[in-house]
DOBANU-54672 format. One record per residue (C-alpha): residue number from 1; x, y, z. Coordinates in Angstrom, 2 decimals, decimal comma, padded with zeros to 5 digits. Layout:
<nodes>
NODE  NUM  X  Y  Z
...
</nodes>
This chain:
<nodes>
NODE  1  042,69  016,72  -012,80
NODE  2  042,44  019,04  -009,77
NODE  3  040,26  018,04  -006,80
NODE  4  037,08  020,05  -006,17
NODE  5  037,15  022,54  -003,34
NODE  6  035,26  021,94  -000,12
NODE  7  032,61  024,37  -001,19
NODE  8  032,21  022,63  -004,56
NODE  9  031,95  019,23  -002,89
NODE  10  029,36  020,46  -000,42
NODE  11  027,39  022,25  -003,16
NODE  12  027,18  019,01  -005,13
NODE  13  025,59  017,35  -002,12
NODE  14  023,41  019,88  -000,36
NODE  15  023,12  022,76  -002,81
NODE  16  024,96  026,10  -003,07
NODE  17  023,13  028,07  -000,33
NODE  18  023,53  025,36  002,35
NODE  19  027,13  024,77  001,22
NODE  20  027,95  028,45  001,64
NODE  21  026,48  028,41  005,16
NODE  22  028,37  025,24  006,05
NODE  23  031,64  026,68  004,81
NODE  24  031,29  029,58  007,23
NODE  25  031,55  027,03  010,10
NODE  26  034,81  025,46  011,28
NODE  27  035,63  022,24  009,44
NODE  28  035,84  020,10  012,54
NODE  29  035,49  016,45  011,63
NODE  30  035,73  013,61  014,15
NODE  31  038,38  010,91  013,65
NODE  32  037,62  007,90  011,47
NODE  33  038,72  006,03  008,43
NODE  34  037,71  004,50  005,10
NODE  35  036,68  000,93  005,94
NODE  36  036,38  -002,25  003,85
NODE  37  038,96  -000,68  001,50
NODE  38  039,97  -003,76  -000,49
NODE  39  040,66  -001,76  -003,65
NODE  40  044,40  -002,65  -003,58
NODE  41  043,82  -006,36  -003,54
NODE  42  040,90  -005,92  -005,90
NODE  43  043,12  -004,16  -008,38
NODE  44  045,76  -006,86  -008,08
NODE  45  043,06  -009,44  -008,77
NODE  46  041,87  -007,42  -011,76
NODE  47  045,38  -007,29  -013,20
NODE  48  045,71  -011,06  -012,64
NODE  49  042,68  -011,67  -014,83
NODE  50  044,64  -010,59  -017,86
NODE  51  047,52  -012,97  -016,99
NODE  52  046,27  -015,63  -014,50
NODE  53  048,85  -017,04  -012,12
NODE  54  049,81  -020,72  -012,17
NODE  55  049,12  -022,83  -009,13
NODE  56  051,49  -025,63  -008,05
NODE  57  048,73  -028,24  -008,04
NODE  58  045,05  -028,58  -008,96
NODE  59  042,50  -029,47  -006,33
NODE  60  039,04  -030,89  -006,95
NODE  61  035,55  -029,99  -005,71
NODE  62  032,01  -030,78  -006,80
NODE  63  030,98  -027,14  -006,83
NODE  64  032,86  -023,86  -006,37
NODE  65  030,85  -020,77  -005,38
NODE  66  032,61  -017,54  -006,26
NODE  67  031,48  -014,72  -003,99
NODE  68  030,26  -014,74  -000,40
NODE  69  027,68  -011,99  -000,61
NODE  70  024,01  -012,72  000,09
NODE  71  023,59  -014,72  -003,14
NODE  72  026,71  -016,89  -002,73
NODE  73  025,99  -017,66  000,89
NODE  74  022,36  -018,45  -000,03
NODE  75  023,57  -020,90  -002,62
NODE  76  025,78  -022,62  000,00
NODE  77  022,81  -022,70  002,39
NODE  78  020,61  -024,33  -000,23
NODE  79  023,22  -026,95  -001,11
NODE  80  023,65  -027,88  002,53
NODE  81  019,89  -028,10  003,06
NODE  82  019,83  -030,67  000,26
NODE  83  022,53  -032,67  002,02
NODE  84  025,23  -031,74  -000,48
NODE  85  028,51  -030,54  000,98
NODE  86  031,10  -031,10  -001,74
NODE  87  031,61  -027,43  -002,35
NODE  88  033,70  -024,46  -001,33
NODE  89  033,12  -020,70  -001,33
NODE  90  035,76  -018,16  -002,48
NODE  91  035,53  -014,54  -001,36
NODE  92  037,89  -011,69  -002,24
NODE  93  037,28  -009,69  000,92
NODE  94  038,28  -010,75  004,47
NODE  95  034,67  -010,10  005,50
NODE  96  031,62  -011,82  003,96
NODE  97  028,21  -010,37  003,14
NODE  98  028,93  -007,80  000,46
NODE  99  026,71  -004,80  000,96
NODE  100  024,73  -006,67  003,65
NODE  101  027,59  -006,76  006,13
NODE  102  027,60  -005,10  009,56
NODE  103  029,94  -003,76  012,18
NODE  104  030,38  -003,73  015,95
NODE  105  031,06  -000,60  018,04
NODE  106  030,87  000,60  021,61
NODE  107  027,11  001,14  021,27
NODE  108  026,47  -002,31  019,70
NODE  109  026,05  -003,62  016,18
NODE  110  025,18  -001,53  013,16
NODE  111  024,74  -002,00  009,36
NODE  112  027,11  -001,08  006,52
NODE  113  024,50  -001,41  003,84
NODE  114  021,24  -003,28  003,46
NODE  115  019,32  -003,02  006,72
NODE  116  015,80  -004,55  006,39
NODE  117  013,39  -006,76  004,53
NODE  118  009,63  -006,59  004,56
NODE  119  007,61  -009,50  005,90
NODE  120  007,42  -011,89  002,90
NODE  121  004,19  -012,75  001,22
NODE  122  003,10  -016,40  001,85
NODE  123  004,17  -017,32  -001,68
NODE  124  007,85  -016,62  -000,95
NODE  125  008,42  -020,12  000,33
NODE  126  012,22  -020,20  000,32
NODE  127  012,68  -016,99  002,29
NODE  128  010,01  -018,08  004,79
NODE  129  011,94  -021,34  005,21
NODE  130  014,99  -019,28  006,17
NODE  131  013,01  -017,11  008,60
NODE  132  011,55  -020,26  010,16
NODE  133  014,99  -021,69  010,56
NODE  134  016,14  -018,48  012,24
NODE  135  013,17  -018,76  014,63
NODE  136  011,71  -015,45  013,54
NODE  137  008,30  -016,92  012,63
NODE  138  005,85  -017,69  015,44
NODE  139  003,19  -019,25  013,28
NODE  140  000,80  -018,72  010,38
NODE  141  -002,50  -016,98  010,29
NODE  142  -005,65  -018,55  008,90
NODE  143  -004,89  -016,88  005,61
NODE  144  -001,36  -018,21  005,47
NODE  145  000,26  -014,98  006,55
NODE  146  003,46  -015,48  008,52
NODE  147  003,34  -014,19  012,06
NODE  148  006,81  -012,66  012,86
NODE  149  007,90  -012,45  016,45
NODE  150  007,23  -008,88  017,58
NODE  151  010,79  -008,21  018,76
NODE  152  012,05  -008,60  015,16
NODE  153  009,56  -006,14  013,67
NODE  154  010,66  -002,52  013,37
NODE  155  009,17  -000,75  016,39
NODE  156  007,35  002,55  016,19
NODE  157  007,99  005,23  015,24
NODE  158  009,37  003,66  012,06
NODE  159  010,03  006,72  009,92
NODE  160  009,90  010,49  009,92
NODE  161  010,68  013,30  007,48
NODE  162  012,57  016,55  008,02
NODE  163  010,47  019,03  006,06
NODE  164  010,05  022,81  006,38
NODE  165  012,04  023,13  009,60
NODE  166  010,54  020,28  011,61
NODE  167  010,30  016,49  011,75
NODE  168  007,02  015,17  010,38
NODE  169  005,64  011,60  010,89
NODE  170  005,80  009,23  007,89
NODE  171  007,38  009,97  004,53
NODE  172  004,60  011,73  002,61
NODE  173  005,28  015,51  002,95
NODE  174  001,74  016,32  004,13
NODE  175  002,60  019,59  005,94
NODE  176  001,52  022,50  003,74
NODE  177  000,32  020,22  000,93
NODE  178  -002,25  021,73  -001,44
NODE  179  -005,50  020,09  -002,52
NODE  180  -003,76  019,19  -005,75
NODE  181  -000,87  017,55  -003,89
NODE  182  -003,29  015,44  -001,88
NODE  183  -005,40  014,55  -004,94
NODE  184  -002,33  013,35  -006,82
NODE  185  -001,15  011,38  -003,85
NODE  186  -004,56  009,69  -003,63
NODE  187  -004,60  008,98  -007,35
NODE  188  -001,05  007,54  -007,18
NODE  189  -002,14  005,19  -004,40
NODE  190  -005,10  004,18  -006,57
NODE  191  -002,69  003,34  -009,42
NODE  192  -000,65  001,15  -007,02
NODE  193  -003,82  -000,61  -005,79
NODE  194  -004,81  -001,28  -009,42
NODE  195  -001,54  -003,16  -009,93
NODE  196  -001,77  -004,95  -006,61
NODE  197  -005,17  -006,36  -007,68
NODE  198  -004,11  -007,15  -011,23
NODE  199  -003,70  -010,82  -012,27
NODE  200  -002,82  -012,35  -015,64
NODE  201  -004,56  -015,27  -017,32
NODE  202  -002,45  -017,68  -015,27
NODE  203  -003,31  -015,95  -012,00
NODE  204  000,15  -014,36  -011,58
NODE  205  000,59  -010,98  -009,95
NODE  206  001,98  -008,06  -011,89
NODE  207  004,45  -007,35  -009,05
NODE  208  005,77  -009,49  -006,24
NODE  209  008,96  -010,50  -004,49
NODE  210  010,93  -012,35  -005,65
NODE  211  010,71  -010,94  -009,17
NODE  212  010,76  -014,46  -010,57
NODE  213  007,08  -014,71  -009,59
NODE  214  005,97  -011,64  -011,56
NODE  215  003,84  -011,87  -014,65
NODE  216  005,55  -011,34  -018,02
NODE  217  002,24  -010,29  -019,64
NODE  218  002,64  -007,71  -022,36
NODE  219  000,58  -005,12  -020,45
NODE  220  002,93  -005,33  -017,47
NODE  221  006,12  -005,63  -019,50
NODE  222  005,21  -002,44  -021,39
NODE  223  005,83  -000,52  -018,11
NODE  224  009,51  -001,50  -018,30
NODE  225  009,92  000,41  -021,59
NODE  226  009,11  003,73  -019,89
NODE  227  011,16  005,66  -017,40
NODE  228  009,43  006,37  -014,10
NODE  229  009,40  010,05  -014,91
NODE  230  007,78  009,51  -018,30
NODE  231  005,10  007,26  -016,79
NODE  232  004,33  009,86  -014,11
NODE  233  004,10  012,57  -016,83
NODE  234  001,74  010,51  -018,99
NODE  235  -000,48  009,86  -015,96
NODE  236  -000,69  013,59  -015,28
NODE  237  001,32  013,72  -012,05
NODE  238  002,79  017,18  -011,62
NODE  239  002,96  017,75  -007,89
NODE  240  006,51  018,45  -006,72
NODE  241  005,78  016,52  -003,56
NODE  242  004,45  013,51  -005,41
NODE  243  007,48  013,56  -007,72
NODE  244  009,79  013,72  -004,65
NODE  245  007,91  010,86  -003,05
NODE  246  008,26  008,64  -006,15
NODE  247  011,86  009,72  -006,61
NODE  248  012,73  008,86  -003,02
NODE  249  011,45  005,31  -003,62
NODE  250  013,81  004,95  -006,61
NODE  251  016,78  006,27  -004,70
NODE  252  015,94  004,14  -001,63
NODE  253  015,71  000,75  -003,27
NODE  254  017,75  001,26  -006,44
NODE  255  020,09  004,22  -005,91
NODE  256  018,71  005,74  -009,11
NODE  257  016,65  008,75  -010,32
NODE  258  013,22  008,79  -011,91
NODE  259  014,98  009,06  -015,24
NODE  260  017,20  005,96  -014,64
NODE  261  014,44  003,78  -013,17
NODE  262  011,80  002,02  -015,30
NODE  263  008,19  002,59  -014,41
NODE  264  007,96  -001,13  -013,77
NODE  265  010,66  -000,97  -011,09
NODE  266  009,16  002,12  -009,47
NODE  267  005,78  000,41  -009,15
NODE  268  007,41  -002,73  -007,79
NODE  269  008,59  -000,70  -004,79
NODE  270  004,97  -000,41  -003,59
NODE  271  002,86  -002,99  -005,35
NODE  272  005,27  -005,89  -004,95
NODE  273  005,07  -005,71  -001,16
NODE  274  001,28  -005,49  -000,70
NODE  275  -001,03  -008,53  -000,57
NODE  276  -004,30  -006,76  -001,34
NODE  277  -005,43  -003,28  -002,52
NODE  278  -005,78  -000,83  000,33
NODE  279  -003,56  -002,81  002,65
NODE  280  -001,16  -000,85  004,83
NODE  281  002,53  -001,19  004,14
NODE  282  003,87  -004,58  005,22
NODE  283  005,78  -004,63  008,41
NODE  284  009,58  -004,38  008,34
NODE  285  011,94  -007,04  009,78
NODE  286  015,13  -005,41  010,97
NODE  287  018,00  -005,80  013,47
NODE  288  020,55  -003,37  014,88
NODE  289  023,06  -004,71  012,41
NODE  290  020,56  -004,76  009,56
NODE  291  020,79  -007,66  007,08
NODE  292  024,09  -008,75  008,49
NODE  293  021,93  -010,91  010,80
NODE  294  020,83  -012,97  007,82
NODE  295  024,41  -013,09  006,52
NODE  296  025,68  -014,39  009,83
NODE  297  023,12  -017,20  009,73
NODE  298  023,77  -018,11  006,12
NODE  299  027,57  -018,10  006,66
NODE  300  027,17  -021,07  009,01
NODE  301  026,19  -023,23  006,03
NODE  302  029,55  -022,57  004,41
NODE  303  031,43  -023,38  007,61
NODE  304  035,04  -024,46  006,96
NODE  305  034,36  -024,50  003,18
NODE  306  034,61  -020,71  003,13
NODE  307  037,87  -019,24  001,80
NODE  308  038,21  -015,49  002,41
NODE  309  040,98  -013,27  001,02
NODE  310  040,75  -015,48  -002,12
NODE  311  039,86  -013,84  -005,42
NODE  312  038,82  -016,03  -008,36
NODE  313  040,66  -014,44  -011,29
NODE  314  040,09  -016,96  -014,04
NODE  315  037,19  -019,37  -014,65
NODE  316  037,84  -021,66  -017,60
NODE  317  035,26  -024,18  -018,85
NODE  318  036,96  -027,34  -020,09
NODE  319  035,98  -030,84  -021,24
NODE  320  036,76  -032,05  -017,71
NODE  321  034,75  -029,49  -015,64
NODE  322  035,51  -025,88  -014,87
NODE  323  038,98  -024,83  -013,78
NODE  324  038,97  -021,94  -011,23
NODE  325  042,24  -020,15  -010,58
NODE  326  042,33  -017,92  -007,54
NODE  327  044,76  -015,35  -006,16
NODE  328  045,22  -015,17  -002,40
NODE  329  045,88  -011,93  -000,57
NODE  330  049,39  -013,17  000,26
NODE  331  050,16  -013,37  -003,46
NODE  332  050,00  -017,20  -003,76
NODE  333  047,77  -018,94  -006,25
NODE  334  045,49  -022,00  -006,05
NODE  335  043,50  -023,88  -008,65
NODE  336  040,35  -025,95  -008,25
NODE  337  038,75  -028,10  -010,91
NODE  338  035,01  -028,17  -010,22
NODE  339  032,15  -030,01  -011,84
NODE  340  030,02  -026,89  -011,60
NODE  341  030,64  -023,22  -010,71
NODE  342  028,19  -020,76  -009,20
NODE  343  029,35  -017,24  -009,98
NODE  344  027,70  -015,15  -007,28
NODE  345  029,20  -011,86  -008,47
NODE  346  027,88  -008,86  -010,44
NODE  347  027,53  -009,48  -014,21
NODE  348  030,27  -007,00  -015,11
NODE  349  032,71  -008,98  -012,92
NODE  350  031,51  -012,34  -014,29
NODE  351  032,29  -011,04  -017,76
NODE  352  035,87  -010,34  -016,68
NODE  353  036,44  -013,60  -014,76
NODE  354  035,12  -016,18  -017,28
NODE  355  037,93  -016,48  -019,82
NODE  356  035,78  -016,95  -022,94
NODE  357  033,65  -013,98  -021,94
NODE  358  036,76  -011,91  -021,28
NODE  359  037,87  -012,57  -024,80
NODE  360  034,37  -012,12  -026,37
NODE  361  031,96  -010,41  -023,87
NODE  362  028,44  -011,84  -023,94
NODE  363  025,79  -009,51  -025,42
NODE  364  023,87  -009,31  -022,12
NODE  365  026,82  -007,89  -020,15
NODE  366  026,30  -004,34  -021,46
NODE  367  022,74  -004,14  -020,21
NODE  368  023,68  -003,99  -016,52
NODE  369  024,65  -000,65  -015,00
NODE  370  025,73  -000,31  -011,37
NODE  371  025,44  002,82  -009,23
NODE  372  027,91  003,64  -006,45
NODE  373  026,98  004,56  -002,85
NODE  374  028,73  006,15  000,13
NODE  375  027,67  004,98  003,57
NODE  376  028,89  006,52  006,84
NODE  377  028,55  005,31  010,42
NODE  378  028,49  008,04  013,04
NODE  379  029,28  006,86  016,55
NODE  380  027,64  009,31  018,99
NODE  381  028,47  009,64  022,72
NODE  382  024,86  010,71  023,29
NODE  383  021,82  012,04  021,50
NODE  384  021,85  015,56  020,07
NODE  385  019,44  018,01  021,57
NODE  386  015,84  017,47  020,40
NODE  387  014,67  019,32  017,27
NODE  388  011,02  020,30  016,56
NODE  389  008,35  017,90  015,52
NODE  390  007,97  014,08  015,50
NODE  391  010,04  012,03  017,94
NODE  392  013,15  010,14  016,83
NODE  393  012,46  007,18  014,57
NODE  394  014,35  004,25  013,12
NODE  395  014,45  005,79  009,61
NODE  396  015,05  009,57  009,46
NODE  397  014,77  011,18  006,02
NODE  398  015,53  014,72  004,88
NODE  399  013,16  016,12  002,22
NODE  400  015,61  018,42  000,45
NODE  401  018,67  016,18  000,53
NODE  402  020,10  013,82  -002,14
NODE  403  021,00  011,46  000,78
NODE  404  018,46  009,04  002,28
NODE  405  019,09  010,34  005,72
NODE  406  020,01  007,91  008,48
NODE  407  018,85  004,87  010,45
NODE  408  019,44  004,45  014,16
NODE  409  020,89  001,06  015,19
NODE  410  019,89  001,38  018,84
NODE  411  016,25  002,07  017,96
NODE  412  015,56  -001,65  017,47
NODE  413  017,60  -002,41  020,60
NODE  414  015,03  -000,34  022,65
NODE  415  017,67  002,21  023,68
NODE  416  016,45  005,78  023,23
NODE  417  019,14  007,46  025,35
NODE  418  022,88  007,39  025,62
NODE  419  025,47  006,31  023,00
NODE  420  024,23  005,18  019,61
NODE  421  025,26  004,69  015,97
NODE  422  023,64  006,45  013,06
NODE  423  024,08  005,03  009,54
NODE  424  023,89  007,64  006,76
NODE  425  023,22  006,61  003,17
NODE  426  024,10  008,53  000,00
NODE  427  023,40  007,09  -003,44
NODE  428  025,54  008,71  -006,09
NODE  429  023,00  008,97  -008,85
NODE  430  024,96  010,51  -011,70
NODE  431  026,85  008,81  -014,47
NODE  432  028,38  005,76  -012,77
NODE  433  032,04  006,09  -013,88
NODE  434  032,13  009,79  -013,00
NODE  435  030,55  009,06  -009,64
NODE  436  033,03  006,32  -008,89
NODE  437  035,88  008,73  -009,60
NODE  438  034,23  011,27  -007,33
NODE  439  033,88  008,72  -004,58
NODE  440  037,57  007,79  -004,78
NODE  441  038,86  011,36  -005,14
NODE  442  037,11  012,63  -002,02
NODE  443  038,93  011,86  001,22
NODE  444  037,39  010,40  004,34
NODE  445  037,40  013,95  005,78
NODE  446  035,56  015,20  002,74
NODE  447  032,79  012,59  003,10
NODE  448  032,62  013,13  006,85
NODE  449  032,26  016,89  006,29
NODE  450  029,51  016,35  003,71
NODE  451  027,64  013,91  005,94
NODE  452  027,76  016,25  008,91
NODE  453  026,79  019,29  006,86
NODE  454  023,77  017,31  005,54
NODE  455  022,59  016,15  008,95
NODE  456  023,33  019,36  010,89
NODE  457  020,52  021,10  009,10
NODE  458  018,16  018,94  011,18
NODE  459  020,53  018,48  014,15
NODE  460  022,49  021,67  014,93
NODE  461  025,67  020,95  016,90
NODE  462  025,72  017,25  015,86
NODE  463  029,50  017,36  015,33
NODE  464  030,04  017,79  019,06
NODE  465  028,35  014,44  019,81
NODE  466  030,15  012,39  017,16
NODE  467  033,17  010,56  018,56
NODE  468  034,03  008,72  015,39
NODE  469  032,82  008,69  011,75
NODE  470  033,83  005,90  009,39
NODE  471  033,02  005,70  005,71
NODE  472  032,64  002,94  003,16
NODE  473  032,51  003,48  -000,62
NODE  474  030,54  000,91  -002,51
NODE  475  031,76  001,44  -006,09
NODE  476  029,28  -001,01  -007,77
NODE  477  026,69  -001,15  -004,98
NODE  478  023,43  -001,74  -006,85
NODE  479  022,26  -002,61  -010,33
NODE  480  020,10  000,19  -011,74
NODE  481  016,78  -001,07  -013,16
NODE  482  016,94  001,25  -016,19
NODE  483  014,15  001,10  -018,74
NODE  484  014,32  -002,17  -020,67
NODE  485  016,43  -004,18  -018,20
NODE  486  013,62  -006,10  -016,49
NODE  487  011,90  -007,53  -019,59
NODE  488  014,45  -006,79  -022,32
NODE  489  015,96  -010,29  -022,36
NODE  490  019,33  -009,63  -020,74
NODE  491  018,30  -011,04  -017,34
NODE  492  017,03  -014,25  -018,94
NODE  493  020,21  -014,60  -021,03
NODE  494  022,48  -014,10  -018,03
NODE  495  020,58  -016,72  -016,04
NODE  496  021,15  -019,49  -018,63
NODE  497  023,90  -021,94  -017,62
NODE  498  027,08  -021,67  -019,65
NODE  499  029,34  -024,75  -019,86
NODE  500  028,93  -025,68  -016,24
NODE  501  028,77  -022,07  -014,97
NODE  502  025,69  -020,66  -013,29
NODE  503  025,36  -016,92  -012,44
NODE  504  023,71  -016,05  -009,18
NODE  505  023,39  -012,42  -008,18
NODE  506  020,61  -009,84  -007,59
NODE  507  021,69  -008,39  -010,96
NODE  508  019,73  -011,23  -012,56
NODE  509  016,57  -009,92  -010,88
NODE  510  017,25  -006,39  -012,08
NODE  511  016,81  -004,98  -008,55
NODE  512  019,37  -005,16  -005,77
NODE  513  017,26  -006,36  -002,80
NODE  514  018,28  -008,97  -000,28
NODE  515  015,20  -010,98  -001,18
NODE  516  016,38  -011,15  -004,79
NODE  517  019,97  -012,06  -003,94
NODE  518  018,64  -014,86  -001,71
NODE  519  016,31  -016,12  -004,44
NODE  520  019,02  -016,08  -007,10
NODE  521  021,35  -018,06  -004,86
NODE  522  018,64  -020,64  -004,18
NODE  523  017,77  -020,83  -007,92
NODE  524  021,33  -021,47  -009,01
NODE  525  021,92  -024,02  -006,28
NODE  526  018,81  -025,94  -007,25
NODE  527  019,86  -025,91  -010,90
NODE  528  023,24  -027,37  -009,93
NODE  529  021,59  -029,99  -007,74
NODE  530  019,34  -031,00  -010,60
NODE  531  022,27  -031,30  -013,05
NODE  532  024,19  -033,43  -010,60
NODE  533  021,23  -035,68  -010,06
NODE  534  020,82  -034,89  -006,34
NODE  535  017,22  -035,47  -005,22
NODE  536  015,53  -032,47  -003,59
NODE  537  012,16  -030,78  -003,25
NODE  538  012,33  -027,31  -004,69
NODE  539  011,83  -024,40  -002,27
NODE  540  010,82  -022,02  -005,02
</nodes>
């Protein structure tokens, strides 16, 4: 198969007219590299799953946690908070955190993926416990609302939109909107408010975070059987701006299109984060390095029990516990017999690692689809010259781009001048296998060129300010909440313990948010504690 030309690659990202214009310019790309490229070891580990290596001896542990992303580290954190420390954590990569990891450059720290959470509702007790422990919470209001220390809340301006040749405040494309656009926007907000106010016969909300607290009432579950696009059509939403606004939400949180997102998941984006109808959007907690700040804190719970460069390649339930065989990056093998295993990995990987599932895949495995992403970090020696409209913000979105634009790490560090790092996000929303091939076929220079061509429409001459541009390719970045996933039974089936094995991953929530990964880790850890007879008071 021949590789696409530069013009074809750019056209796929920014459209044919913009690609033609970009190709008339010199292809100067700054130096950089593909980072976090553990594909080689990952492929060795994949091959070892078919023929697991033999370790010289078998060690023992009470619990083995496979995966040190947000869910796995959260499980370790919960075990430690219960006073249980007979566990270890295995991680394939040399760096923990999964898509919530961060980096450090000359201008300070920056994210490589997930970069914020919204202030939790008072009902999210476990996450508030973590925020308390991290000393982010200053107190509680009379209504139970957490008061987050101001320095940890995203400072203004929070977001802006490049639309019709200028930066506009906020994300709704209000400039030039017709009366119909504004009417549909108001009606859409009313639909969201309806679901914010809705309660079932048990007093449960239709939408909240974590998803485990949502109502499973038939009226709500019916939303999961429709795509977001079909729901919008049935509700009479036709405005191109409103459809873009709703589509942006699906790409932002799920890396998916209106067609590949259920109406339930689309509405969760807004209704799950509001306490009452008419409330403004909840404030955002963020750091220069994004959610890597949470990962760094959670990692301390694992301490010396963390084993990086260690890929679990075979998980075998036996009459005497669960035997975990792992391959180290140096080619050696080790085996651990555990009483319980927490598999904090995506469902597709769990189905390959657990030997009985590898031989006869569980029915639920096929319900989970994962979309790839490309993320680039641009290290600038200074700010590009100002462009028209709203001032620079933390989150900078381009209306007519398939990317999500970029976030500015130094914005939260109160530095508006001088060197900085911009993090550019591109969800690849097509058929996942084809998109993964595309991500691997394109070189670092290809992705750098596409990133710069995308952003130079709003920042002419940006290339001259970029000293370095690194790229990461997340092949299975986020589960896509396709119609039927949330309430179709697959999530519940995957969450059931299997012969001493507990799955813990945001997949089991159906939406790939940090809040969900954290909750799934806590859930699995508490289930293990209960099975082992360890006394604890549930945080959930």
